[in-house]
VOMI-411399 format. One line per 2 residues: number of its first residue (from 1); for each residue x negated, y, z of C-alpha. Coordinates in nm, 2 decimals. Layout:
# residues N
NUM = X Y Z ~ ...;
***
This chain:
# residues 505
1 = 6.20 4.74 5.25 ~ 6.03 5.06 5.37;
3 = 5.76 5.06 5.64 ~ 5.65 5.40 5.79;
5 = 5.34 5.50 5.95 ~ 5.21 5.77 6.18;
7 = 5.02 6.07 6.05 ~ 4.69 6.00 5.89;
9 = 4.41 6.24 5.79 ~ 4.32 6.14 5.44;
11 = 4.52 5.94 5.17 ~ 4.29 5.84 4.87;
13 = 4.44 5.75 4.55 ~ 4.23 5.52 4.32;
15 = 4.03 5.21 4.40 ~ 3.73 5.27 4.17;
17 = 3.39 5.37 4.28 ~ 3.47 5.73 4.37;
19 = 3.78 5.64 4.56 ~ 3.61 5.37 4.75;
21 = 3.32 5.59 4.82 ~ 3.53 5.87 4.96;
23 = 3.73 5.63 5.19 ~ 3.41 5.49 5.31;
25 = 3.25 5.83 5.38 ~ 3.56 5.97 5.55;
27 = 3.62 5.66 5.76 ~ 3.26 5.69 5.88;
29 = 3.32 6.03 6.00 ~ 3.60 5.93 6.23;
31 = 3.90 6.02 6.00 ~ 4.21 5.80 5.97;
33 = 4.20 5.69 5.60 ~ 4.43 5.50 5.37;
35 = 4.31 5.40 5.02 ~ 4.56 5.29 4.75;
37 = 4.50 5.12 4.42 ~ 4.76 5.04 4.16;
39 = 4.57 4.73 4.03 ~ 4.28 4.54 4.18;
41 = 3.97 4.72 4.31 ~ 3.73 4.83 4.03;
43 = 3.98 4.70 3.76 ~ 3.95 5.00 3.55;
45 = 3.64 5.18 3.44 ~ 3.43 5.09 3.75;
47 = 3.39 4.72 3.64 ~ 3.34 4.81 3.27;
49 = 3.02 5.00 3.28 ~ 2.67 4.94 3.15;
51 = 2.58 4.80 3.51 ~ 2.31 5.06 3.56;
53 = 2.22 5.30 3.85 ~ 2.01 5.54 3.65;
55 = 1.91 5.90 3.61 ~ 2.04 5.91 3.25;
57 = 1.73 5.95 3.04 ~ 1.94 6.08 2.74;
59 = 2.12 6.35 2.94 ~ 1.78 6.54 2.94;
61 = 1.84 6.60 2.58 ~ 2.16 6.80 2.67;
63 = 1.94 7.00 2.94 ~ 2.13 6.84 3.22;
65 = 1.82 6.86 3.45 ~ 2.01 6.90 3.77;
67 = 2.24 6.61 3.71 ~ 1.93 6.39 3.61;
69 = 1.74 6.50 3.92 ~ 2.03 6.43 4.16;
71 = 2.09 6.09 3.98 ~ 1.72 5.99 4.01;
73 = 1.72 6.07 4.40 ~ 2.05 5.88 4.43;
75 = 1.90 5.58 4.24 ~ 1.64 5.52 4.52;
77 = 1.91 5.59 4.80 ~ 2.14 5.32 4.65;
79 = 1.84 5.07 4.59 ~ 1.77 5.09 4.98;
81 = 2.14 5.06 5.07 ~ 2.23 4.75 4.85;
83 = 1.91 4.57 4.74 ~ 2.11 4.25 4.69;
85 = 2.34 4.40 4.41 ~ 2.10 4.68 4.30;
87 = 1.74 4.59 4.18 ~ 1.47 4.75 3.96;
89 = 1.45 4.68 3.59 ~ 1.19 4.78 3.34;
91 = 1.32 4.91 3.00 ~ 1.12 4.89 2.68;
93 = 1.18 5.18 2.43 ~ 1.05 5.10 2.09;
95 = 0.95 5.41 1.91 ~ 1.13 5.47 1.57;
97 = 0.95 5.75 1.37 ~ 1.27 5.81 1.18;
99 = 1.44 5.93 1.50 ~ 1.31 6.13 1.78;
101 = 0.93 6.22 1.77 ~ 0.71 6.02 2.00;
103 = 0.59 6.34 2.18 ~ 0.95 6.44 2.26;
105 = 1.01 6.09 2.40 ~ 0.69 6.09 2.61;
107 = 0.80 6.43 2.75 ~ 1.13 6.31 2.83;
109 = 0.98 6.01 3.02 ~ 0.72 6.23 3.20;
111 = 1.02 6.45 3.33 ~ 1.21 6.13 3.42;
113 = 0.92 6.00 3.62 ~ 0.89 6.33 3.82;
115 = 1.22 6.50 3.85 ~ 1.36 6.29 4.12;
117 = 1.06 6.23 4.36 ~ 1.04 5.87 4.26;
119 = 0.89 5.65 4.54 ~ 0.96 5.28 4.49;
121 = 0.98 5.23 4.12 ~ 0.68 5.21 3.88;
123 = 0.63 5.49 3.64 ~ 0.62 5.50 3.26;
125 = 0.35 5.33 3.05 ~ 0.28 5.32 2.68;
127 = 0.29 5.00 2.49 ~ 0.11 4.86 2.20;
129 = 0.40 4.65 2.05 ~ 0.16 4.45 1.83;
131 = -0.03 4.32 2.13 ~ 0.19 4.35 2.44;
133 = 0.43 4.06 2.49 ~ 0.73 4.30 2.51;
135 = 0.68 4.36 2.13 ~ 0.71 3.99 2.02;
137 = 1.08 3.99 1.95 ~ 1.07 4.32 1.77;
139 = 1.02 4.38 1.39 ~ 0.67 4.44 1.29;
141 = 0.73 4.79 1.18 ~ 0.76 4.90 1.55;
143 = 0.41 4.93 1.67 ~ 0.45 5.18 1.96;
145 = 0.66 5.17 2.25 ~ 0.73 5.30 2.61;
147 = 0.83 5.12 2.93 ~ 0.99 5.29 3.21;
149 = 1.20 5.20 3.53 ~ 1.57 5.22 3.62;
151 = 1.81 5.00 3.83 ~ 2.05 4.74 3.76;
153 = 2.39 4.72 3.96 ~ 2.68 4.48 3.99;
155 = 2.93 4.77 3.94 ~ 3.25 4.60 4.06;
157 = 3.08 4.46 4.37 ~ 2.95 4.81 4.45;
159 = 3.31 4.92 4.46 ~ 3.43 4.62 4.67;
161 = 3.14 4.67 4.92 ~ 3.23 5.05 4.97;
163 = 3.59 4.94 5.03 ~ 3.48 4.66 5.27;
165 = 3.27 4.92 5.46 ~ 3.56 5.16 5.47;
167 = 3.79 4.89 5.61 ~ 3.53 4.78 5.87;
169 = 3.52 5.14 5.98 ~ 3.89 5.17 6.03;
171 = 4.03 5.25 5.68 ~ 4.33 5.07 5.54;
173 = 4.29 4.95 5.18 ~ 4.60 4.87 4.98;
175 = 4.55 4.70 4.64 ~ 4.81 4.64 4.36;
177 = 5.01 4.94 4.55 ~ 5.05 5.23 4.32;
179 = 5.12 5.57 4.47 ~ 5.48 5.62 4.35;
181 = 5.55 5.97 4.49 ~ 5.37 6.24 4.69;
183 = 5.55 6.55 4.80 ~ 5.45 6.84 5.02;
185 = 5.67 6.88 5.34 ~ 5.60 7.10 5.64;
187 = 5.23 7.15 5.58 ~ 5.15 6.78 5.51;
189 = 5.21 6.51 5.24 ~ 5.47 6.25 5.24;
191 = 5.33 5.96 5.02 ~ 5.50 5.64 4.92;
193 = 5.35 5.33 4.78 ~ 5.50 5.02 4.64;
195 = 5.34 4.67 4.66 ~ 5.37 4.52 4.31;
197 = 5.36 4.17 4.45 ~ 5.61 4.20 4.75;
199 = 5.80 4.52 4.63 ~ 5.75 4.66 4.99;
201 = 5.76 5.04 4.99 ~ 5.55 5.21 5.25;
203 = 5.57 5.58 5.36 ~ 5.27 5.77 5.50;
205 = 5.24 6.12 5.63 ~ 4.89 6.26 5.54;
207 = 4.72 6.58 5.62 ~ 4.53 6.57 5.28;
209 = 4.52 6.37 4.96 ~ 4.21 6.30 4.74;
211 = 4.28 6.21 4.39 ~ 4.01 5.97 4.26;
213 = 4.24 5.81 3.99 ~ 3.98 5.83 3.72;
215 = 4.15 5.82 3.38 ~ 4.49 5.87 3.55;
217 = 4.37 6.18 3.74 ~ 4.60 6.41 3.55;
219 = 4.89 6.17 3.58 ~ 4.86 6.18 3.97;
221 = 4.84 6.56 3.96 ~ 5.15 6.62 3.75;
223 = 5.38 6.31 3.77 ~ 5.32 6.19 4.12;
225 = 5.22 6.50 4.32 ~ 5.41 6.76 4.12;
227 = 5.11 6.98 4.12 ~ 4.90 7.14 3.85;
229 = 4.54 7.20 3.78 ~ 4.35 7.42 3.51;
231 = 4.10 7.14 3.47 ~ 4.12 6.84 3.25;
233 = 3.94 6.51 3.18 ~ 3.84 6.39 2.85;
235 = 3.88 6.01 2.78 ~ 3.58 5.85 2.61;
237 = 3.58 5.49 2.53 ~ 3.26 5.28 2.58;
239 = 3.25 4.92 2.47 ~ 3.00 4.65 2.54;
241 = 2.93 4.30 2.40 ~ 2.77 3.98 2.57;
243 = 2.57 3.75 2.38 ~ 2.31 3.47 2.46;
245 = 1.98 3.62 2.55 ~ 1.72 3.57 2.29;
247 = 1.39 3.71 2.43 ~ 1.16 3.59 2.70;
249 = 1.09 3.81 3.00 ~ 1.30 4.00 3.25;
251 = 1.27 4.34 3.08 ~ 1.55 4.52 2.90;
253 = 1.53 4.72 2.57 ~ 1.66 5.06 2.48;
255 = 1.69 5.14 2.11 ~ 1.79 5.44 1.91;
257 = 2.05 5.40 1.65 ~ 2.07 5.59 1.31;
259 = 2.31 5.84 1.48 ~ 2.06 5.91 1.76;
261 = 2.27 5.74 2.00 ~ 2.09 5.50 2.24;
263 = 2.19 5.14 2.31 ~ 2.10 4.94 2.60;
265 = 2.01 4.56 2.57 ~ 1.99 4.42 2.91;
267 = 1.94 4.08 3.06 ~ 2.27 3.96 3.21;
269 = 2.36 3.67 3.43 ~ 2.05 3.48 3.37;
271 = 2.07 3.35 3.01 ~ 2.29 3.63 2.86;
273 = 2.24 3.98 2.73 ~ 2.48 4.28 2.77;
275 = 2.46 4.53 2.49 ~ 2.62 4.89 2.49;
277 = 2.76 5.12 2.48 ~ 2.97 5.31 2.22;
279 = 3.10 5.66 2.28 ~ 3.44 5.73 2.12;
281 = 3.71 5.98 2.19 ~ 4.01 5.80 2.32;
283 = 4.36 5.89 2.31 ~ 4.56 5.59 2.42;
285 = 4.67 5.45 2.76 ~ 4.36 5.36 2.95;
287 = 4.52 5.03 3.05 ~ 4.53 4.92 2.67;
289 = 4.15 4.99 2.59 ~ 3.98 4.71 2.41;
291 = 3.65 4.68 2.20 ~ 3.75 4.69 1.84;
293 = 3.57 4.53 1.55 ~ 3.41 4.85 1.43;
295 = 3.24 4.90 1.77 ~ 3.11 4.54 1.78;
297 = 2.98 4.58 1.43 ~ 2.81 4.90 1.53;
299 = 2.65 4.75 1.84 ~ 2.53 4.44 1.63;
301 = 2.38 4.66 1.37 ~ 2.18 4.87 1.62;
303 = 2.02 4.56 1.77 ~ 1.95 4.41 1.42;
305 = 1.78 4.73 1.33 ~ 1.49 4.64 1.58;
307 = 1.47 4.27 1.64 ~ 1.35 3.99 1.42;
309 = 1.62 3.74 1.55 ~ 1.95 3.87 1.38;
311 = 2.27 3.87 1.59 ~ 2.59 3.76 1.40;
313 = 2.96 3.82 1.49 ~ 2.99 3.46 1.62;
315 = 2.71 3.53 1.87 ~ 2.95 3.75 2.07;
317 = 3.07 3.55 2.37 ~ 3.27 3.82 2.53;
319 = 3.34 4.19 2.49 ~ 3.49 4.47 2.71;
321 = 3.58 4.83 2.70 ~ 3.62 5.10 2.96;
323 = 3.76 5.44 2.95 ~ 3.54 5.70 3.10;
325 = 3.72 6.00 3.25 ~ 3.46 6.28 3.17;
327 = 3.52 6.62 3.29 ~ 3.62 6.83 2.97;
329 = 3.36 7.09 2.93 ~ 3.47 7.17 2.57;
331 = 3.18 6.99 2.40 ~ 3.29 6.84 2.06;
333 = 3.05 6.54 2.05 ~ 3.16 6.27 2.32;
335 = 2.80 6.19 2.38 ~ 2.74 6.55 2.47;
337 = 3.02 6.58 2.72 ~ 2.88 6.62 3.07;
339 = 2.86 6.32 3.30 ~ 2.87 6.56 3.60;
341 = 3.17 6.58 3.83 ~ 3.39 6.87 3.94;
343 = 3.62 6.93 4.22 ~ 3.96 7.11 4.22;
345 = 4.11 7.19 4.57 ~ 4.48 7.30 4.57;
347 = 4.58 7.40 4.91 ~ 4.94 7.49 4.83;
349 = 5.18 7.49 5.13 ~ 4.90 7.40 5.36;
351 = 4.88 7.05 5.23 ~ 4.55 7.01 5.05;
353 = 4.50 6.81 4.73 ~ 4.15 6.75 4.62;
355 = 4.12 6.64 4.26 ~ 3.80 6.47 4.13;
357 = 3.71 6.50 3.77 ~ 3.43 6.32 3.61;
359 = 3.14 6.15 3.77 ~ 2.92 5.84 3.72;
361 = 2.85 5.53 3.92 ~ 2.50 5.65 4.02;
363 = 2.62 5.96 4.19 ~ 2.93 5.82 4.37;
365 = 2.78 5.86 4.71 ~ 2.68 6.21 4.66;
367 = 3.01 6.30 4.51 ~ 3.20 6.14 4.82;
369 = 2.97 6.34 5.05 ~ 3.02 6.67 4.87;
371 = 3.39 6.61 4.85 ~ 3.41 6.58 5.24;
373 = 3.20 6.90 5.25 ~ 3.49 7.07 5.05;
375 = 3.73 6.95 5.32 ~ 3.53 7.05 5.63;
377 = 3.75 7.36 5.70 ~ 4.05 7.12 5.70;
379 = 3.88 6.86 5.93 ~ 3.64 7.07 6.14;
381 = 3.60 6.79 6.41 ~ 3.49 6.51 6.14;
383 = 3.15 6.35 6.20 ~ 2.83 6.46 6.00;
385 = 2.69 6.32 5.67 ~ 2.58 5.95 5.74;
387 = 2.58 5.75 5.42 ~ 2.24 5.84 5.28;
389 = 2.06 5.59 5.52 ~ 2.34 5.34 5.59;
391 = 2.32 5.01 5.42 ~ 2.63 4.87 5.25;
393 = 2.76 4.53 5.36 ~ 2.51 4.25 5.30;
395 = 2.24 4.50 5.23 ~ 2.09 4.51 5.59;
397 = 1.77 4.32 5.53 ~ 1.57 4.49 5.78;
399 = 1.35 4.66 5.52 ~ 1.27 4.33 5.36;
401 = 1.26 4.31 4.98 ~ 1.53 4.09 4.83;
403 = 1.27 3.82 4.73 ~ 1.17 3.77 5.08;
405 = 1.53 3.76 5.19 ~ 1.60 3.49 4.92;
407 = 1.32 3.29 5.06 ~ 1.47 3.31 5.41;
409 = 1.81 3.18 5.26 ~ 1.63 2.89 5.10;
411 = 1.49 2.79 5.44 ~ 1.82 2.84 5.62;
413 = 2.01 2.62 5.36 ~ 1.76 2.37 5.23;
415 = 2.05 2.15 5.11 ~ 2.17 2.43 4.86;
417 = 2.04 2.43 4.51 ~ 1.83 2.73 4.42;
419 = 2.08 2.87 4.16 ~ 2.35 2.86 4.43;
421 = 2.12 3.03 4.68 ~ 2.05 3.30 4.42;
423 = 2.41 3.35 4.34 ~ 2.52 3.39 4.71;
425 = 2.21 3.60 4.79 ~ 2.26 3.84 4.50;
427 = 2.65 3.89 4.56 ~ 2.68 3.87 4.94;
429 = 2.33 3.94 5.09 ~ 2.32 3.89 5.46;
431 = 2.70 3.81 5.44 ~ 2.61 3.48 5.29;
433 = 2.65 3.33 5.64 ~ 3.01 3.43 5.63;
435 = 3.07 3.28 5.27 ~ 2.90 2.95 5.36;
437 = 3.09 2.94 5.70 ~ 2.87 2.69 5.87;
439 = 2.87 2.44 5.58 ~ 2.57 2.19 5.61;
441 = 2.61 2.03 5.26 ~ 2.77 2.09 4.92;
443 = 3.06 1.88 5.03 ~ 3.11 2.13 5.31;
445 = 3.16 2.40 5.06 ~ 3.49 2.23 4.96;
447 = 3.62 2.18 4.60 ~ 3.37 2.24 4.31;
449 = 3.52 2.42 4.02 ~ 3.21 2.43 3.79;
451 = 2.89 2.63 3.77 ~ 2.83 2.79 4.13;
453 = 3.19 2.83 4.21 ~ 3.31 2.64 4.52;
455 = 3.62 2.66 4.74 ~ 3.44 2.82 5.04;
457 = 3.35 3.13 4.83 ~ 3.71 3.16 4.70;
459 = 3.85 3.15 5.04 ~ 3.60 3.41 5.17;
461 = 3.71 3.64 4.89 ~ 4.08 3.61 4.96;
463 = 4.03 3.66 5.32 ~ 3.77 3.94 5.32;
465 = 3.77 4.11 4.98 ~ 4.13 4.16 4.86;
467 = 4.12 3.90 4.60 ~ 4.48 3.81 4.52;
469 = 4.46 3.65 4.17 ~ 4.22 3.42 3.98;
471 = 4.10 3.71 3.76 ~ 4.01 3.91 4.07;
473 = 3.75 3.63 4.16 ~ 3.63 3.52 3.82;
475 = 3.59 3.88 3.66 ~ 3.53 4.13 3.93;
477 = 3.42 3.98 4.27 ~ 3.20 3.75 4.07;
479 = 3.11 3.68 3.70 ~ 3.20 3.30 3.73;
481 = 3.40 3.35 3.41 ~ 3.09 3.36 3.21;
483 = 2.96 3.03 3.35 ~ 3.28 2.82 3.34;
485 = 3.43 2.65 3.03 ~ 3.78 2.76 2.91;
487 = 3.91 2.44 3.05 ~ 3.74 2.50 3.39;
489 = 3.88 2.85 3.41 ~ 4.23 2.72 3.34;
491 = 4.19 2.44 3.60 ~ 4.08 2.69 3.86;
493 = 4.37 2.93 3.79 ~ 4.62 2.63 3.82;
495 = 4.46 2.53 4.15 ~ 4.46 2.87 4.29;
497 = 4.83 2.93 4.18 ~ 4.93 2.61 4.36;
499 = 4.71 2.66 4.67 ~ 4.79 2.81 5.02;
501 = 4.57 3.11 4.91 ~ 4.82 3.22 4.65;
503 = 5.11 3.18 4.89 ~ 4.93 3.39 5.15;
505 = 4.86 3.66 4.89;
***
């Protein structure tokens, strides 16, 4: 079955952070926008990151001063826009005399503190690891350290919230609907999508396409759009492991390995730790990427070089791997390849195709804004820049900090256990009212599947956030999979597949 639509302004391919950001920005300027994603939102690279909004301290070593400055500025912009899913974190960097000299580390941290006009986050301080509590879990040989600030982010929810904002501003979001063809006809694009669940084929006429397909950007250019570009992406695999958290305190650690790569060791989901990442050139299909045993051993060894408590392979609860589509700048070392982004605008036949190469989560908003600047001549009547001061859904807390908002939530829902209030508050912010949907007791939230997962949240995610399958809920909209037993996950999936929700999807 084919369904046709009238002419739209912008067709965005790719439901990762860049595609969702572009769709949101364009819809907010008054353009008619459709976004299509071949899988679920954030199913690829954008849910498999290190979960950080950061300037990229190590990029200073490659003289990426402009990129670091722009990322540091964006760090505070995003912190203001989504204080429920983005929050400050302090990172302890124990100094290893065998690696970078202390003066060089301190110089880098000084630049990091001052390049981006830091306003909200505290600056760097020097630690005596023999005396300061942050040094307690570290080996005695590490006596000096530094502590600096960056921000944590729930990466998959950042994507979903951008898509949600885009939809609320008029964009149409199509998930599990790959773009199967795009051809130039009479100064515009004819684009076809196929819904992988229903088989429905839809046809669109679009004035412009923005290709934000990430690791698949070149495939869209050549196979789907029949176009070409002189630019390429370089695929680099980054893997992470999740283990039980073994240190006290809310701080994270950043350690240097023997090869001078830095490894983040971050608190995760309350009682766990997220450790990563690796940087390995990748040649396979992006869909098939997994963390291999060599990478897991590498990450464990990096941690064990610094900490008294030694991690073993059996401590690894979960691992994941993502393919970063970096702009190919010709650098041989994957760690040295730029994390900046590049646009390529092809206006053949009066039907523009804007291809996006590279980028990182922290700079997605700026990327979207600059992408729209590139299209200003094509859409001269579109609205002005607007996203810098606009909150994302759930982030409109009237300039209150998250902790004050959480206290308000507890007052509004005194029947709700504190961990559940924290779960809803962190994921949904002011939209918690829509998730709870007037419930006055735990029974009012419907079936309980274990942990903090109740039926009311499931129904909200299906109705409002394009969740179509159990994994969409357990792995991307939330991280419930880390807090449910294998039996509970299986029982939830069986319930979902039998429910009216699956039939509606």
